[in-house]
Structures are given as C-alpha cells and as structure tokens.
Residue frames as a rotation matrix with the C-alpha (Angstrom) as fourth column:
MET 1
-0.954 -0.254 0.161 136.75
-0.288 0.619 -0.731 82.65
0.086 -0.743 -0.664 7.16
LYS 2
-0.153 0.920 -0.361 133.80
-0.381 0.282 0.880 80.34
0.912 0.273 0.307 7.29
ARG 3
-0.746 0.025 0.665 132.02
-0.647 0.206 -0.734 79.48
-0.155 -0.978 -0.138 10.46
SER 4
-0.830 0.496 -0.254 129.79
0.366 0.829 0.423 76.57
0.420 0.258 -0.870 10.87
ILE 5
-0.023 0.928 0.372 126.16
-0.178 -0.370 0.912 77.02
0.984 -0.045 0.174 11.68
LYS 6
0.498 0.163 -0.852 126.74
0.693 0.516 0.504 75.32
0.522 -0.841 0.144 14.99
THR 7
-0.488 -0.766 -0.419 129.46
0.872 -0.415 -0.259 77.83
0.024 -0.491 0.871 15.99
THR 8
-0.772 0.265 0.577 127.34
-0.034 -0.925 0.379 80.80
0.635 0.273 0.723 14.87
THR 9
0.302 0.942 -0.150 124.34
0.072 0.135 0.988 79.49
0.951 -0.309 -0.027 16.80
LEU 10
0.251 -0.287 -0.925 126.46
0.939 0.304 0.161 79.07
0.235 -0.908 0.346 19.92
LEU 11
-0.803 -0.596 0.033 127.86
0.581 -0.793 -0.185 82.61
0.137 -0.129 0.982 19.60
VAL 12
-0.463 0.726 0.509 124.42
-0.224 -0.652 0.725 84.14
0.858 0.221 0.464 19.06
GLY 13
0.475 0.657 -0.585 123.02
0.371 0.453 0.811 82.14
0.798 -0.602 -0.028 21.97
ALA 14
-0.139 -0.629 -0.765 125.85
0.986 -0.019 -0.163 83.21
0.087 -0.778 0.623 24.26
LEU 15
-0.913 -0.193 0.358 125.40
0.220 -0.975 0.035 86.88
0.342 0.111 0.933 23.29
LEU 16
-0.074 0.969 0.237 121.64
-0.205 -0.247 0.947 86.72
0.976 0.021 0.217 23.83
GLY 17
0.437 0.194 -0.878 122.11
0.700 0.539 0.468 84.95
0.564 -0.819 0.100 27.16
ALA 18
-0.550 -0.720 -0.423 124.61
0.834 -0.449 -0.319 87.58
0.040 -0.529 0.848 28.32
ALA 19
-0.782 0.309 0.541 122.31
-0.086 -0.913 0.398 90.41
0.617 0.265 0.741 27.22
ILE 20
0.288 0.945 -0.155 119.32
0.011 0.158 0.987 88.91
0.958 -0.286 0.035 29.02
PHE 21
0.237 -0.273 -0.932 121.35
0.919 0.373 0.125 88.20
0.314 -0.887 0.339 32.17
THR 22
-0.812 -0.584 -0.013 122.80
0.567 -0.783 -0.255 91.73
0.139 -0.215 0.967 32.18
GLY 23
-0.488 0.708 0.510 119.34
-0.224 -0.667 0.711 93.25
0.843 0.233 0.484 31.68
CYS 24
0.476 0.707 -0.523 117.88
0.300 0.428 0.853 91.23
0.827 -0.562 -0.009 34.55
VAL 25
-0.026 -0.581 -0.814 120.70
0.983 0.133 -0.127 91.96
0.182 -0.803 0.567 36.99
SER 26
-0.868 -0.452 0.205 120.78
0.426 -0.891 -0.159 95.73
0.254 -0.050 0.966 36.44
GLN 27
-0.152 0.885 0.440 117.08
-0.043 -0.451 0.892 96.28
0.987 0.117 0.107 37.03
GLU 28
-0.991 -0.094 0.096 116.15
-0.090 -0.068 -0.994 97.40
0.100 -0.993 0.058 40.53
PRO 29
-0.392 0.910 -0.134 112.75
0.913 0.403 0.065 96.55
0.113 -0.096 -0.989 41.97
PRO 30
-0.108 0.413 0.904 110.29
0.217 -0.878 0.427 99.45
0.970 0.243 0.005 41.89
PRO 31
-0.935 -0.214 0.284 110.01
-0.201 -0.340 -0.919 101.43
0.293 -0.916 0.275 45.12
PRO 32
-0.562 0.783 -0.265 107.04
0.820 0.486 -0.302 100.61
-0.108 -0.387 -0.916 47.35
PRO 33
0.004 0.630 0.777 104.02
0.530 -0.660 0.532 102.86
0.848 0.410 -0.337 46.89
PRO 34
-0.796 -0.269 0.542 103.79
-0.245 -0.676 -0.695 105.79
0.553 -0.686 0.473 49.31
PRO 35
-0.749 0.572 -0.334 101.50
0.628 0.455 -0.631 105.30
-0.209 -0.683 -0.700 52.31
PRO 36
0.036 0.827 0.561 98.02
0.778 -0.375 0.504 106.72
0.627 0.419 -0.657 51.94
PRO 37
-0.557 -0.220 0.801 97.56
-0.182 -0.908 -0.376 110.20
0.810 -0.355 0.466 53.37
PRO 38
-0.915 0.226 -0.335 96.31
0.395 0.322 -0.861 110.27
-0.087 -0.919 -0.384 56.96
VAL 39
-0.195 0.936 0.293 92.61
0.436 -0.185 0.881 110.72
0.879 0.300 -0.372 57.51
PRO 40
-0.554 0.027 0.832 91.32
-0.605 -0.700 -0.380 113.18
0.573 -0.714 0.404 60.12
ALA 41
-0.954 0.273 -0.127 89.85
0.280 0.646 -0.710 111.63
-0.112 -0.713 -0.693 63.22
SER 42
-0.380 0.898 0.221 86.10
0.246 -0.133 0.960 111.41
0.892 0.419 -0.170 62.83
THR 43
-0.096 0.469 0.878 83.64
-0.825 -0.531 0.193 112.61
0.556 -0.706 0.438 65.42
ALA 44
0.875 0.429 -0.226 83.09
-0.273 0.820 0.503 108.96
0.401 -0.378 0.834 66.35
ASP 45
0.192 -0.894 -0.405 86.87
0.543 0.441 -0.714 108.42
0.817 -0.083 0.570 66.76
VAL 46
-0.558 -0.381 0.737 87.14
-0.275 -0.753 -0.598 111.45
0.783 -0.536 0.315 69.03
GLU 47
0.309 0.784 0.539 84.14
-0.852 -0.023 0.523 110.28
0.422 -0.621 0.661 71.05
THR 48
0.782 -0.080 -0.618 85.62
0.160 0.984 0.075 106.77
0.603 -0.157 0.782 71.42
ILE 49
-0.279 -0.955 -0.100 88.91
0.484 -0.050 -0.874 108.18
0.829 -0.292 0.476 72.73
ARG 50
-0.398 0.208 0.894 87.07
-0.619 -0.780 -0.094 110.61
0.677 -0.591 0.439 75.01
ASN 51
0.666 0.739 0.103 84.99
-0.605 0.453 0.655 107.80
0.438 -0.498 0.749 76.51
ALA 52
0.531 -0.540 -0.654 88.03
0.461 0.831 -0.311 105.56
0.711 -0.136 0.690 76.98
LEU 53
-0.539 -0.818 0.200 89.93
0.323 -0.420 -0.848 108.31
0.778 -0.392 0.491 78.83
ALA 54
-0.049 0.607 0.793 86.98
-0.538 -0.685 0.491 109.62
0.841 -0.403 0.360 80.84
ALA 55
0.734 0.326 -0.596 86.99
0.236 0.701 0.673 106.64
0.637 -0.635 0.437 83.22
SER 56
0.116 -0.798 -0.591 90.44
0.985 0.167 -0.032 107.62
0.124 -0.579 0.806 84.53
PHE 57
-0.880 -0.427 -0.207 90.35
0.435 -0.901 0.010 111.34
-0.190 -0.081 0.978 83.78
PRO 58
-0.073 0.997 -0.001 86.81
0.897 0.065 -0.436 112.68
-0.435 -0.033 -0.900 84.29
ASN 59
0.460 0.255 -0.850 87.64
0.067 -0.965 -0.253 116.23
-0.885 0.060 -0.461 83.14
VAL 60
-0.525 -0.747 0.407 89.38
0.442 0.170 0.881 115.20
-0.728 0.642 0.241 79.91
LYS 61
0.519 0.565 -0.642 88.71
-0.346 -0.548 -0.762 117.25
-0.782 0.617 -0.089 76.75
VAL 62
-0.320 -0.576 0.752 89.46
0.459 0.600 0.655 115.72
-0.829 0.555 0.072 73.33
ALA 63
0.585 0.442 -0.680 89.58
-0.402 -0.570 -0.716 117.30
-0.704 0.692 -0.156 69.86
ALA 64
0.664 -0.312 0.680 90.74
0.672 0.649 -0.358 116.13
-0.329 0.694 0.640 66.45
VAL 65
-0.347 -0.786 -0.512 93.87
0.103 -0.575 0.812 117.51
-0.932 0.229 0.280 64.81
ASN 66
0.647 0.709 0.281 92.49
0.406 -0.008 -0.914 119.15
-0.646 0.705 -0.293 61.67
GLU 67
0.884 -0.406 0.230 95.52
0.027 -0.447 -0.894 120.96
0.466 0.797 -0.385 60.33
VAL 68
0.526 -0.812 -0.253 99.29
0.566 0.112 0.817 120.86
-0.635 -0.573 0.518 60.80
VAL 69
0.802 -0.346 -0.488 101.63
-0.533 -0.783 -0.320 123.57
-0.271 0.516 -0.812 59.52
ALA 70
0.916 -0.369 -0.157 104.18
0.190 0.745 -0.639 121.84
0.353 0.556 0.753 57.27
ASN 71
0.089 -0.992 0.089 107.36
0.465 -0.038 -0.885 123.69
0.881 0.121 0.458 58.23
ALA 72
-0.473 -0.188 0.861 106.58
-0.584 -0.665 -0.466 124.88
0.660 -0.723 0.205 61.73
PRO 73
-0.891 0.067 -0.450 105.58
0.323 0.790 -0.522 123.24
0.320 -0.610 -0.725 65.03
TYR 74
-0.694 0.719 0.013 101.95
-0.598 -0.567 -0.567 124.37
-0.400 -0.401 0.824 64.95
LEU 75
-0.835 0.551 0.008 98.66
0.464 0.695 0.549 122.57
0.296 0.462 -0.836 64.58
ALA 76
-0.651 0.711 0.265 94.98
-0.743 -0.669 -0.033 123.43
0.154 -0.219 0.964 64.82
ALA 77
-0.835 0.549 -0.039 92.08
0.539 0.800 -0.264 121.57
-0.113 -0.241 -0.964 66.37
TYR 78
-0.771 0.599 0.214 88.71
-0.337 -0.670 0.661 122.68
0.540 0.438 0.719 64.99
ASP 79
0.089 0.979 -0.186 85.18
-0.193 0.200 0.961 122.54
0.977 -0.050 0.207 66.35
ILE 80
-0.550 -0.308 -0.777 86.18
0.693 0.351 -0.630 122.96
0.466 -0.884 0.020 69.97
ASN 81
0.779 0.627 -0.020 84.50
0.495 -0.596 0.633 124.81
0.385 -0.502 -0.774 72.78
PRO 82
0.103 -0.824 0.557 87.03
-0.037 -0.563 -0.826 127.58
0.994 0.065 -0.088 73.54
ALA 83
0.447 0.112 0.887 86.19
-0.848 -0.263 0.461 127.29
0.285 -0.958 -0.023 77.25
ASP 84
0.992 -0.044 0.122 87.47
0.006 0.954 0.299 123.68
-0.129 -0.296 0.946 77.15
PHE 85
0.333 -0.917 0.220 90.92
0.929 0.279 -0.242 124.68
0.161 0.285 0.945 75.83
PRO 86
0.930 0.068 -0.361 91.94
0.182 -0.939 0.292 127.91
-0.319 -0.337 -0.886 77.63
LEU 87
0.677 -0.729 0.105 94.97
-0.322 -0.421 -0.848 129.87
0.662 0.540 -0.520 76.47
GLU 88
-0.135 -0.904 0.406 98.30
-0.913 -0.046 -0.406 128.56
0.386 -0.426 -0.819 77.78
SER 89
0.678 0.398 0.618 96.78
-0.612 0.771 0.175 125.12
-0.407 -0.497 0.767 78.53
ILE 90
-0.551 -0.834 -0.041 99.19
-0.774 0.492 0.399 122.21
-0.312 0.252 -0.916 78.21
VAL 91
0.623 0.775 -0.110 97.89
-0.737 0.534 -0.414 119.46
-0.262 0.339 0.904 75.92
THR 92
-0.395 -0.640 0.660 98.99
-0.238 0.765 0.599 116.00
-0.887 0.079 -0.454 74.85
ILE 93
0.148 0.387 -0.910 98.76
-0.988 0.013 -0.155 114.87
-0.048 0.922 0.384 71.23
LEU 94
-0.127 -0.072 0.989 97.94
-0.296 0.955 0.032 111.18
-0.947 -0.289 -0.142 70.82
ASN 95
-0.843 -0.096 -0.529 98.11
-0.536 0.231 0.812 109.03
0.044 0.968 -0.246 67.70
GLY 96
-0.029 0.923 -0.383 95.21
-0.789 0.214 0.576 106.85
0.613 0.319 0.722 66.60
SER 97
-0.014 -0.045 -0.999 96.39
0.297 0.954 -0.047 104.07
0.955 -0.297 0.000 68.92
GLY 98
0.901 0.433 0.005 96.33
0.152 -0.328 0.932 106.36
0.406 -0.840 -0.362 71.95
ALA 99
0.225 -0.898 -0.377 100.12
0.971 0.174 0.165 106.67
-0.083 -0.404 0.911 72.29
SER 100
0.726 -0.042 -0.686 101.55
0.128 -0.972 0.195 110.08
-0.675 -0.230 -0.701 73.16
ILE 101
0.367 -0.618 0.695 103.53
0.924 0.154 -0.351 111.58
0.110 0.771 0.627 70.27
ALA 102
-0.497 -0.519 0.695 103.82
0.430 -0.843 -0.322 115.25
0.754 0.139 0.642 71.31
HIS 103
0.009 0.482 -0.876 102.97
0.935 -0.316 -0.163 117.84
-0.355 -0.818 -0.453 73.93
GLY 104
-0.457 -0.136 0.879 101.93
0.625 -0.752 0.209 121.40
0.633 0.645 0.429 73.28
ARG 105
-0.640 0.243 -0.729 100.50
0.484 -0.609 -0.628 124.65
-0.597 -0.755 0.272 74.54
VAL 106
0.325 0.805 0.496 97.35
0.945 -0.262 -0.194 126.42
-0.027 0.532 -0.847 73.38
GLU 107
-0.667 -0.691 -0.279 98.65
0.658 -0.722 0.215 129.71
-0.350 -0.040 0.936 71.99
ALA 108
-0.864 0.445 -0.234 95.55
-0.497 -0.827 0.262 131.13
-0.077 0.343 0.936 70.32
LEU 109
-0.414 0.841 0.347 91.80
0.597 0.539 -0.594 130.59
-0.687 -0.038 -0.726 70.14
VAL 110
-0.871 0.162 -0.464 90.21
-0.440 -0.680 0.587 131.68
-0.221 0.715 0.663 66.88
ASN 111
-0.030 0.951 -0.308 86.45
-0.860 0.132 0.493 131.15
0.509 0.280 0.814 66.67
ASN 112
0.804 0.356 0.476 86.08
-0.557 0.731 0.394 127.43
-0.207 -0.582 0.786 67.47
GLN 113
0.669 -0.668 -0.326 89.72
0.190 0.578 -0.794 126.53
0.718 0.470 0.513 66.82
ALA 114
0.828 -0.560 -0.026 92.62
-0.070 -0.149 0.986 125.97
-0.556 -0.815 -0.163 69.19
HIS 115
0.700 -0.703 -0.125 96.00
-0.235 -0.061 -0.970 126.86
0.675 0.708 -0.207 67.71
ILE 116
0.932 -0.302 0.201 98.70
-0.055 0.429 0.901 124.84
-0.358 -0.851 0.383 69.42
ARG 117
0.258 -0.931 -0.257 102.49
-0.854 -0.094 -0.512 124.98
0.453 0.352 -0.819 69.37
PHE 118
0.978 0.161 0.134 103.90
-0.203 0.886 0.417 121.47
-0.051 -0.435 0.899 69.91
ASP 119
-0.134 -0.991 -0.002 107.13
-0.990 0.134 0.036 119.63
-0.035 0.007 -0.999 70.65
VAL 120
0.466 0.232 -0.854 107.45
-0.429 0.903 0.012 116.02
0.774 0.361 0.520 69.49
ASP 121
0.857 -0.105 0.505 108.13
-0.439 0.365 0.821 113.61
-0.270 -0.925 0.267 72.36
ALA 122
-0.185 -0.983 -0.016 111.64
-0.939 0.173 0.297 112.11
-0.289 0.070 -0.955 72.66
GLY 123
-0.742 -0.229 0.630 111.93
-0.134 0.972 0.195 108.85
-0.657 0.061 -0.751 70.74
VAL 124
0.356 0.893 0.276 108.94
0.299 0.170 -0.939 109.58
-0.885 0.417 -0.206 68.48
ASP 125
-0.592 -0.728 0.346 109.80
0.491 0.016 0.871 109.53
-0.640 0.685 0.348 64.79
ARG 126
-0.438 0.447 0.780 106.97
0.764 -0.272 0.585 111.66
0.474 0.852 -0.222 63.40
ARG 127
-0.972 0.193 0.133 105.15
-0.226 -0.919 -0.322 114.93
0.060 -0.343 0.937 63.83
PRO 128
-0.336 0.933 0.131 101.45
0.087 0.170 -0.982 115.20
-0.938 -0.318 -0.138 64.62
GLN 129
-0.992 0.087 -0.095 99.23
-0.100 -0.059 0.993 114.70
0.081 0.994 0.068 61.59
LEU 130
-0.173 0.983 -0.062 95.61
-0.924 -0.140 0.355 114.50
0.341 0.119 0.933 60.57
GLY 131
0.281 0.357 -0.891 93.97
-0.087 0.934 0.347 111.64
0.956 -0.020 0.294 62.42
ASP 132
-0.668 -0.520 -0.533 95.70
0.530 0.171 -0.831 112.41
0.523 -0.837 0.161 65.72
VAL 133
0.505 0.862 0.043 93.88
0.535 -0.352 0.768 113.92
0.677 -0.365 -0.639 68.69
VAL 134
-0.527 -0.540 0.656 94.58
-0.181 -0.683 -0.708 116.73
0.830 -0.492 0.262 71.13
VAL 135
0.297 0.582 -0.757 93.82
0.642 0.465 0.610 115.91
0.707 -0.667 -0.236 74.77
LEU 136
-0.387 -0.309 0.869 93.57
-0.447 -0.761 -0.469 118.28
0.806 -0.570 0.156 77.71
GLY 137
0.281 0.532 0.799 93.19
-0.938 -0.023 0.345 117.05
0.202 -0.847 0.493 81.28
LEU 138
0.380 -0.180 -0.907 95.25
-0.088 0.969 -0.229 113.86
0.921 0.167 0.353 81.44
LYS 139
-0.798 -0.593 -0.106 96.27
0.073 0.080 -0.994 114.73
0.598 -0.801 -0.021 85.01
ASN 140
0.067 0.849 -0.524 93.89
0.794 0.273 0.543 114.06
0.604 -0.452 -0.656 87.89
C-alpha cells in the first residue's frame, strides 16, 4: 500500500501535534519556592517595639525570641535581665507587626535566658518563631 507524501506528512504532523499537546497539558507548574527562614529580631527591632509600647505601658519588658523547640510548646528569649522576667510571669508573644500570636509563662531562668511555655492564640495559624518578641507588662 502506497501512501502519498501529502498523507504521510499529515499523519506525521498530527502525531507530532498530539505529542506536543499531550506533553504540554500533563506538565504541572513548579511549586513556589519556600519562604525564607525567619530572622531573629535585632536589638534595634526590640528597642523599636519597646519604645512603641512604653508610652502606654511604662513597665513593659521586651526580649527577642531566639529559639523555639520544634515539637514542643517552648521557646527561649536570650540576653534578658532575669529580674525583668520573674518565674511564673505571664508574657505575650508578638509577631514583627506587633500582633499577639501566643501567650506564655516563664518556667525557667537559665543565666540570661527566659524559658517560656506558650499556647498559640485562638485563630492564629502559626507558632512563635525567630523574629517574634516576648513582652511582659502589657497590663497597666
């Protein structure tokens, strides 16, 4: 059986077109890149938040979240004055925008670190992380 060049060209073109179309349709777009890891609050960040809160809450104490335990509700704030964060103190954890994301209790003081057990606030979709701040004294 002889086929004309025109028929063969049409068949080859149709097969190539189908292959290209199938290849294009089955490919999914690549997933978006993961967000960059959070950065700890700098001394300047902590100072800015402290100054902003001090007008309304003169006895406020602010420290950066420096470590969060991955599978447990504990975090640590370093470089604190232990007298500023007494044991059993209730603290608020704020995100970088100043919104409350969790509340906690100071459970241990080790050198210049406050170890805090926290509970994430209702309606908040994330745990505390580096870059957040621990605040004591938000009540007048």
